[in-house]
Structure formats: structure tokens, C-alpha cells
Residue, then its C-alpha position, 0 to 999 in steps of 0.5 A: x572571908x571571901x573577897x567578893x563584894x557579897x561578903x558579910x558585914x561581920x561584927x559588930x552586928x550594928x554595921x551596914x547590912x550584907x547585900x545578897x540580892x535574894x528575894x525577901x519572900x524566901x521562907x525562914x525554914x528554907x534558909x535554915x533547914x532542919x531535919x531529925x534523922x536517927x536521933x540526930x538534929x541536922x541544922x543546915x544554913x541554906x543561903x549559898x548566894x550570901x555565903x550563908x551569912x546570918x540575918x537576925x531572924x536566921x540566927x534566932x532560928x538556929x538558937x531556937x533549934x539548939x534549945x529545942x535539941x537540948x529539951x527533946x529526949x528524942x534528939x541525941x546529937x546535933x550537926x550544923x552544916x551549910x550549902x554552897x561554897x561557904x559555911x557562914x560568912x558571918x553576920x548579916x543585919x537584914x531582917x533585924x529590928x529597925x535601927x534608930x539613933x545609936x546611943x552609948x551601950x547600943x553596940x555592947x547590947x547588940x553583941x550580948x543579945x546577938x552574936x554572943x547568944x548564938x555562940x552560947x547556944x552552941x556551948x550550952x546545948x545539952x547534946x554533942x554538936x558537930x560542925x561540918x564545915x563545907x567552905x569558908x567560915x569567917x568572923x562569927x561564922x568561924x566562931x559558930x564552927x569552933x564553938x561546936x564540940x567536934x569540927x569536921x572540915x572539907x578540904x577546901x574549907x578555910x577559917x578567917x578572923x576578919x575583924x582586924x581587917x576592918x579595924x574591929x575587935x573580935x566578937x561572938x566569943x572569938x577571944x574566949x574560944x581561940x586561946x582555949x583551943x590553940x593558945x594565946x600566941x596562935x590566937x593573936x596571930x590569927x586575929x592580928x593578921x586576919x589571914x585565911x587559914x586552910x582546913x589542913x593548917x586548922x587541923x594541924x594547930x588543933x582547930x579542926x578534928x579532921x579534914x575530909x574530901x568534900x564528897x565525904x563530909x556529910x557521910x563522916x558527919x553522919x557517922x560521927x553524929x549517929x555514933x554519938x546519938x547511940x551513946x550515953x546522952x546524959x553522960x556526954x552532956x555532963x562531960x561537955x559541961x566539965x570540959x567547957x568549964x575546966x579552963x575557967x576554974x581551979x583544981x578544987x572547983x574542977x574536982x568538985x564539979x567532976x564529983x557532982x557530975x558523976x553523982x548526978x550521972x549515976x542516977x541515969x538509966x544509961x549509967x546503970x546499963x553501962x555498968x551492967x553491960x561491963x559486968x555481963x561482958x556485952x555491948x551496952x544499949x543506951x537509951x539516952x536517959 
């Protein structure tokens, strides 16, 4: 989390709004840019003046784009990235429904319908999702990156669990994600102290797949995404589901889910092509179906 007064008012999403001073007339499609290239859906957070903190409507657009990627057979991988010095400084309340008098249950409901929906949208996306983290990822912004299937980070990127600094409990799935990625002890260290974790240290403890120079971040993300997009899309989707569920079930449940996934996968064209290419000793040509 940047120390600037422009830093996002992170979770819960019912606190004070982030103040960035940007023009309210700026269209949503320019704040969350989207393109599709070579079967890869690129989602780019583009509010550099606000360290890419997410307002309610911007968050909804990201959720919608991830759902669209799942449903579109022409999209076979997703990249989430950002512009400027920040990847995402967390939640920004501006642009959401007007706040009224708070009653018990409001905060929990806001978290369920807001931050948790965003993280679930990444975890549940049926296409592989890569985070290309260009800069600071704080609070919900860190969780947005860490929910992705693969995480690339520029050398100057850093990850910050800001909640304890403000006397808050982590939300947006943080206490679910971090122990599964790095174990409970390291997760508690990050969450208790709220210290900034460098990209190099994030890679060392297993939060990041690879750290690259800033000029190579987009190139590397593109190479990885296009490689995934050329793969057996349905098999990758089923693999993602199995891995994401693996720590929440026992061996019997995991084995049953694995067998069911393979049964489903064997009905796909790509599975037939994969087996045929092996028998015929040639490179497979996957269609994503």
C-alpha cells in the first residue's frame, strides 16, 4: 500500500471513499480497458492516478469480463494487469450505491456481494487467469493478484496486507488464499504486521511464479497466455477446478472428483486430439473444445 494520502480505503468496503481527484466523466470502459488478442482476454486497470483502486462499478466490470471469458469459446486465457506504479491499491467506494444508515449485517453483506464476489470470479473463471503485477498490490488488490492461477511480477512490484494497519480483519478472501499458498505461519506474519513484501521475496515464499524486469512483464505475460490459449482449454478448466478444491476435501472426495473430471474431459475434441497426436507422434492441434 503506498504511503501517499491517495492510498485506497481498503476493506471493508463500507469505509470512507478513496479520493483521487479524477474527473467523474471518464468512461468506465477507459478505466477498465478490455481487448481480446490471439484468444487472450486482456483486462487492464487504468486509473494510475488512484493506484488503480477499484470503485464499485469498476469491480462489477471486472467480474462481468471474467464471466464473459468463461462463456466465450473464442477466449482461452485471461490476463489481468494495470498501468502506472500500482497494480491495485484496493477498494474505492466511489461510484457505488448511496450509503444509508448502517444496521447490523450491512458490512458482512457488502463484503459478500463485493470483494468476495470479485475474488470468486477469478477463482471460478473457466479459463486460466494470469496476473501481470506491474506495481503495488495492496489489500484487496493483493488478493485479486493472488487469486489468479499464475502470477508474474515486475521487479518493483510489492504485496501488502494492509488490514491490520487499520485495525481491520482481512477480507476479499485473504485468510482463505494466503494459508493455502504459503502456509498459516507465513500468512499470519504478513497479515499481523502488514509489511510490504517485495516481488523477489514473494517469489521466494511461493506467492509469485516469476519476477521479471518491468520492460519484460507484458511480453512474458503474453507468451504465457498465448501458450495457455493454444492448450486444451477444457482440460485446463477441469484441472483448475480440481486444484482449487483439493485443499477443501479429503482423499476420497478428491479422487472421486478427479475420476469424474477425467470422464467429462474424455468427451472433448481436445482429449481425442491429444491421444491421437501421441499415437501418431505429432504435435497436438487443440481447438479449445
